C-alpha positions as CSV (number, residue, x, y, z in Angstrom):
1,M,18.1,-49.8,-63.4
2,N,21.8,-51.4,-64.5
3,F,21.9,-52.1,-60.2
4,F,18.9,-54.8,-60.8
5,I,19.4,-56.2,-63.5
6,R,23.2,-57.6,-62.8
7,L,21.4,-58.7,-59.2
8,A,19.5,-60.7,-61.5
9,F,22.2,-62.4,-63.2
10,Y,24.0,-62.5,-59.9
11,C,21.0,-64.5,-58.0
12,I,20.8,-66.9,-61.4
13,G,24.1,-67.4,-62.3
14,L,25.0,-68.9,-58.0
15,F,20.9,-70.9,-58.6
16,I,22.6,-72.5,-61.8
17,M,26.7,-72.6,-60.4
18,T,24.6,-74.8,-57.6
19,F,22.6,-76.8,-59.7
20,G,25.5,-78.4,-61.3
21,V,27.8,-78.9,-58.6
22,C,25.0,-81.5,-56.1
23,M,24.8,-82.7,-60.6
24,T,28.8,-83.6,-60.5
25,I,28.0,-84.7,-56.7
26,K,25.0,-87.0,-57.2
27,A,27.4,-88.3,-60.4
28,D,29.5,-90.7,-58.1
29,L,32.4,-90.8,-59.9
30,G,34.2,-88.4,-57.7
31,A,33.4,-84.6,-56.9
32,G,35.7,-81.7,-57.1
33,A,38.2,-80.8,-54.1
34,W,35.9,-78.9,-52.3
35,D,32.8,-80.3,-52.9
36,A,34.3,-83.9,-51.8
37,L,35.9,-82.2,-48.4
38,N,32.7,-80.9,-47.6
39,V,31.1,-84.2,-48.6
40,A,33.1,-85.9,-46.1
41,L,33.0,-83.4,-43.6
42,T,29.4,-83.8,-43.2
43,D,29.4,-87.8,-43.7
44,H,31.7,-87.2,-40.2
45,L,31.3,-84.3,-38.2
46,G,27.1,-83.5,-39.6
47,L,25.3,-80.4,-40.5
48,S,24.7,-79.9,-44.2
49,I,26.7,-80.0,-46.8
50,G,25.6,-76.9,-47.1
51,R,26.9,-75.5,-44.3
52,W,30.2,-76.7,-44.3
53,V,30.4,-74.8,-48.2
54,M,29.3,-71.7,-45.9
55,I,32.1,-72.4,-42.9
56,D,35.5,-72.8,-45.1
57,G,33.9,-69.9,-47.2
58,A,33.9,-67.7,-43.2
59,I,37.8,-69.9,-42.5
60,L,38.7,-68.7,-46.4
61,V,37.6,-64.8,-46.4
62,F,40.5,-64.2,-42.6
63,I,42.8,-66.7,-44.3
64,N,43.0,-64.6,-47.4
65,A,43.2,-60.7,-45.9
66,L,46.1,-62.9,-43.8
67,L,47.8,-63.7,-47.4
68,V,47.1,-60.1,-49.0
69,K,47.4,-58.5,-45.7
70,R,44.6,-56.2,-46.1
71,R,41.0,-55.8,-44.4
72,P,38.6,-59.0,-45.0
73,D,36.2,-58.8,-47.6
74,F,32.8,-58.9,-45.9
75,L,30.8,-59.1,-49.0
76,S,32.1,-61.9,-50.2
77,F,30.3,-63.5,-46.6
78,L,26.9,-63.1,-49.1
79,T,28.2,-64.8,-51.7
80,I,29.1,-68.0,-49.6
81,I,26.2,-67.8,-47.9
82,V,23.4,-68.2,-50.8
83,I,25.6,-71.1,-52.4
84,G,25.6,-72.5,-48.7
85,F,21.5,-72.3,-48.6
86,M,21.3,-73.2,-52.7
87,V,23.6,-76.7,-52.7
88,D,21.3,-77.4,-49.4
89,F,18.3,-76.2,-51.7
90,W,19.3,-78.5,-54.2
91,M,21.4,-81.6,-52.1
92,Y,18.1,-82.3,-49.8
93,M,15.1,-80.9,-51.4
94,I,14.7,-81.7,-56.0
95,F,18.5,-84.4,-56.0
96,E,17.7,-86.1,-52.0
97,S,16.0,-88.6,-54.0
98,W,18.3,-89.6,-57.4
99,Q,20.0,-92.6,-57.8
100,I,22.1,-92.9,-60.7
101,Q,23.2,-96.4,-61.4
102,P,25.2,-96.9,-65.0
103,F,28.2,-95.8,-65.9
104,I,27.6,-94.2,-68.6
105,T,24.3,-92.3,-67.4
106,K,26.6,-91.1,-64.5
107,L,29.2,-90.2,-66.7
108,I,26.3,-88.4,-68.6
109,T,25.3,-86.6,-65.5
110,L,29.0,-85.6,-64.2
111,I,29.5,-84.4,-67.3
112,S,26.7,-82.0,-67.6
113,G,27.1,-80.6,-64.0
114,I,30.3,-79.6,-65.0
115,L,29.3,-77.7,-68.0
116,I,25.9,-76.4,-65.6
117,I,28.7,-75.6,-62.9
118,G,30.1,-73.8,-66.1
119,M,27.4,-70.9,-66.9
120,G,26.9,-70.7,-63.8
121,I,30.0,-68.4,-63.1
122,S,30.1,-66.9,-66.6
123,C,26.6,-65.7,-65.8
124,Y,27.3,-64.8,-62.0
125,L,30.6,-63.0,-62.8
126,Q,28.6,-60.4,-65.0
127,A,27.7,-59.0,-61.9
128,K,30.7,-57.9,-60.8
129,F,29.6,-58.6,-57.4
130,P,31.8,-60.4,-54.8
131,Q,33.4,-63.2,-55.6
132,S,32.9,-66.4,-52.4
133,P,35.3,-67.3,-50.9
134,I,37.6,-70.0,-52.4
135,D,38.2,-67.6,-55.6
136,N,39.3,-65.5,-54.0
137,F,41.7,-67.4,-52.0
138,M,43.4,-68.7,-55.7
139,L,43.8,-64.9,-56.8
140,A,45.7,-64.1,-52.8
141,L,47.4,-66.8,-53.4
142,K,48.2,-65.7,-57.0
143,E,49.5,-62.7,-54.9
144,R,50.8,-63.1,-51.8
145,F,53.4,-65.8,-53.9
146,H,53.5,-64.0,-57.1
147,I,53.3,-67.4,-58.7
148,S,50.5,-67.9,-61.7
149,L,46.9,-67.9,-61.6
150,G,47.3,-71.4,-62.9
151,M,49.7,-72.5,-60.1
152,A,47.8,-70.9,-58.1
153,K,44.5,-72.8,-59.1
154,T,46.5,-76.4,-58.5
155,I,47.7,-75.2,-55.0
156,G,43.7,-74.1,-54.4
157,E,42.4,-77.4,-55.0
158,L,45.4,-79.6,-53.4
159,T,44.0,-77.2,-49.5
160,A,40.6,-79.0,-49.8
161,F,42.4,-82.7,-51.6
162,I,44.5,-83.6,-49.5
163,P,42.1,-83.1,-46.0
164,A,39.4,-84.2,-48.9
165,L,41.6,-87.4,-49.2
166,L,42.9,-88.3,-46.1
167,L,38.1,-88.1,-44.8
168,K,37.8,-90.2,-47.3
169,G,35.8,-87.8,-49.6
170,P,34.1,-88.2,-52.7
171,I,37.7,-89.0,-55.3
172,G,37.6,-89.6,-58.7
173,I,38.3,-89.7,-62.1
174,G,35.2,-87.8,-62.1
175,T,37.8,-84.9,-59.5
176,I,40.3,-85.2,-62.1
177,I,37.9,-84.3,-64.6
178,I,36.5,-81.3,-62.9
179,T,38.9,-79.9,-62.2
180,F,40.8,-79.7,-65.7
181,A,37.6,-79.0,-67.1
182,I,35.9,-75.8,-65.8
183,G,38.3,-73.7,-67.0
184,P,37.4,-74.8,-71.0
185,S,33.7,-74.7,-69.4
186,I,34.4,-71.2,-68.0
187,Q,35.9,-70.3,-70.7
188,L,32.6,-71.6,-73.3
189,F,30.4,-69.7,-71.5
190,F,31.6,-66.7,-70.7
191,P,31.4,-64.8,-74.1
192,F,27.5,-65.3,-74.5
193,F,26.9,-64.1,-71.8
194,D,29.3,-60.9,-71.9
195,K,27.8,-59.6,-74.9
196,F,24.2,-60.9,-73.1
197,M,24.5,-58.0,-70.3
198,R,26.4,-55.5,-72.3
199,N,22.8,-55.9,-74.8
200,L,21.1,-55.7,-71.7
201,Q,22.8,-52.6,-70.8
202,A,23.1,-50.9,-73.8
203,K,19.0,-51.2,-73.9
204,Y,18.0,-50.3,-70.6
205,M,20.9,-46.7,-71.5
206,K,18.5,-46.3,-74.9
207,L,14.8,-46.3,-72.7
208,T,16.6,-44.2,-70.5
């Protein structure tokens, strides 16, 4: 039962997180660096945004392995495949016809998306299943170059930001807001989901 509780947190968390990601894209004020890169690649080369999420993730799996000089974490392929499919579901099945015009509505959509991303990440991390290759990329940079997590995060974001900018992806004020607001958003929701997971596991232990 404990496995199924973790699986539920994992699936629901990724479902919520990708919903938030798509909201930040549709807000049209500037997407997160990696999302902006995937949108730019879709515009220039075709394929869906979710497919590029998978391709980027697959490349990062091997880059991460080279950085830390270990075998590739093939289980993280599962996470990036789920994320890619869910992004496509939200973008092309739910948000396809969304057209947001007033600036204040765009801003509300962006902020709501950031909060929802934080909620989703906080939920899926409780499962302690393989993380996304982007998260692992930051951890690999930290380990390889002995730098702070904050510096590793910045380098990781710049890795996507620069090509996204060159490809004229959706870079804007929203990109800056997302970069600095995602961390606090996760910190806001993490204690709630941590406590919720512990309570469910404790309840299951009593029943067994």
